[in-house]
N, C-alpha and C positions, 0 to 999 in steps of 0.2 A: 467450548471456548464460545463466545459470541463477544464480539470485540470489532471495532470503527478503528482503522488507522487512520488518521485525518491531519487535517493542518487547518487550524483556528481562522487562519489569516488568509484563508485562499477562497474567494467566492465559489469557485468551482465547487468545491466541497462544501459547502453551506448551502449551497441549494441543494446538489444530489441530497445530502442528510434532510432535509425539511422535505425532500419530497419521498423520502423513504417511510415517514410517519416512523420512528421509532417507540419503542417500549422500552422500558427499562429496567428489562434483562440485557440491555447489550451495554458493555461498557466502552466509552470515546475516549478515544486516547491520540489526544493532543503529540504528533510526533514532534512537536520544535521543544512544547515544556517536557516529553517525556517520549526522548527517542526509543527507539526500536528495541528491544534488549535482543542478547544473542541465544538465549533461547528461544523467545519467541518468535526470530528468525528462521531459527532452526524447525520450529513447529511448523512455519509456513512453508517452507522448504521441502519437508517431508512430502508435500500436500503436490508443490506445483515440481520437483525437482530441478529448480531451473533458477537463481539468483538472476541472470538476465532478466526475466519474465517479470521479479519485482521493480526492478531495475526502470528511475524516470530518466531517459536519453535524453528529455527536454532543460534537464537543469543545469543550468546559467553555469554553474563550478566543472560539467561536466563539458562544454566547450575546449578548456583550456589542456585536459586531460586526454581528449579525443586526439588530438596535436601531436602528443608528447608519446604516448601509447599506443600500437599501431595493432597488439592482437590483445583485445579486455578477454582475460580467463574468468570463469563463474569464480576463483578465489578474490580477484580483484574487484567484481561486481559486489561480493560478499562485507567484503572492505570498506568498499565505497560507504555501502548503504550501510553499515555499523556507524563509519567516521563522521555521516553528517546526513541529517534528516531529509534532506533536498534530494537525495540522492533515492528515495524509497519514493514508488510509486504511490499514487493516491488517488483518493481513498478507497482501503482495500479493507473488505466484511469479509469477520467471519464467523461463521456458524458450522458450528461442527466441523467438519470436515471439508466440506462446504468455503471456496474462497471465490471472491469475486472483487478484481483486482482492474483499477482505474474508473476513467470516468466519462468510457465509447456508452453511447446508446445502448446499446444491447445489453451491457454487461451494467448498468445501472437497471434496465429493463429487467434482466432476469435478478438481480436481487432484491427490485422490489416485490418481486413474484414470491423469491423463498420468504422473506419478512412477511407479506401477507399468509403465510401458514402459523406463524411464530404465536 
């Protein structure tokens, strides 16, 4: 599997994707237009073993949830990610069994190095 989950309206995602110089073998998935499927989320989870790692804690919608729920479980993280695209941390690059999650400089650089191998 070679995919990137991103948000087309996110300038950070656009900038990162442009620096990666992708080839045609990588499928781009705009999570706003095509939300992540339960099957794809399970695949990613099988690698990370954590829904929390895939969760965007900066999502505006999360602020209200944090006030209401004291203990957020892995199941709740999963449910929220499947419920609304803004809860999925992005971009997520999948190359076979390797994942690059988020927009930290280190993650972006590691992903760029991996993409150069393709």
